[in-house]
C-alpha positions in Angstrom: 18.3 64.3 11.9 15.2 65.9 13.2 12.5 63.8 14.8 8.9 63.4 13.9 6.6 60.8 12.7 7.5 61.1 9.0 11.2 60.6 9.8 10.4 57.7 12.0 8.4 56.0 9.2 10.7 57.0 6.3 14.2 57.5 7.6 16.7 59.0 5.3 20.2 57.6 4.6 23.3 59.0 3.1 24.1 57.9 -0.5 26.8 55.1 -0.7 29.4 57.5 -2.2 29.1 59.8 0.8 29.3 56.9 3.2 32.5 56.0 1.4 33.9 59.5 1.9 32.7 61.2 -1.2 32.0 65.0 -1.3 28.7 66.5 -0.2 28.3 68.0 -3.6 28.1 64.6 -5.2 29.7 66.0 -8.3 32.3 63.3 -8.9 31.3 61.0 -11.7 34.5 59.0 -11.8 36.9 59.2 -8.9 40.6 59.1 -9.0 42.0 55.9 -7.6 44.7 55.2 -5.0 46.2 51.8 -4.0 44.3 49.8 -1.4 46.0 50.2 2.0 44.8 48.8 5.3 45.9 52.0 7.0 43.2 54.0 5.2 40.4 52.5 7.3 39.2 53.5 10.7 39.0 49.9 11.9 41.9 47.5 12.1 41.8 45.0 9.2 43.1 41.4 9.5 45.6 40.3 6.9 42.8 38.2 5.3 40.5 41.3 5.0 43.3 43.4 3.6 44.1 40.8 1.0 40.4 40.5 0.1 40.1 44.2 -0.5 43.0 44.0 -2.9 41.2 41.2 -4.8 37.9 43.1 -4.9 39.5 46.4 -5.9 42.5 45.4 -8.0 42.8 48.9 -9.6 42.5 50.7 -6.2 39.8 52.6 -4.3 38.5 56.1 -4.6 40.8 58.9 -3.5 38.2 61.5 -2.4 40.9 64.0 -1.7 41.4 64.6 -5.4 39.1 66.0 -8.1 37.2 63.5 -10.3 38.8 62.1 -13.4 38.3 64.8 -16.1 36.3 67.0 -13.7 36.1 70.6 -14.8 34.4 73.6 -13.1 30.7 74.0 -14.0 29.9 76.3 -16.9 26.8 78.0 -18.0 23.8 79.8 -16.6 23.0 79.8 -12.9 26.3 78.5 -11.6 26.6 81.4 -9.2 23.8 82.9 -7.1 
C-alpha cells in the first residue's frame, strides 16, 4: 500500500473472504466445499487444532479453486468494456 497520512490514519484491509483465499473479483456468493485437511494450511496444525477445524466446519471449507455453487457468467449490459 502507498504511504501518506490518510493511509496511516485509516488503513485498509482485505475482506475476510480474500484473506481466506477467495478471488479478487469477490463474485462468489456461495463457495463449493472441500473436506477439512490439515495439509491445506501454510502452518503446521496440531492434532487438536485439526480436530477443532473439523468440528467448526463439519461440512467442509471453501474450495476457492472451483466456481461458486450455481455461479453463471454475468449477463446484461456493460459486462464488457
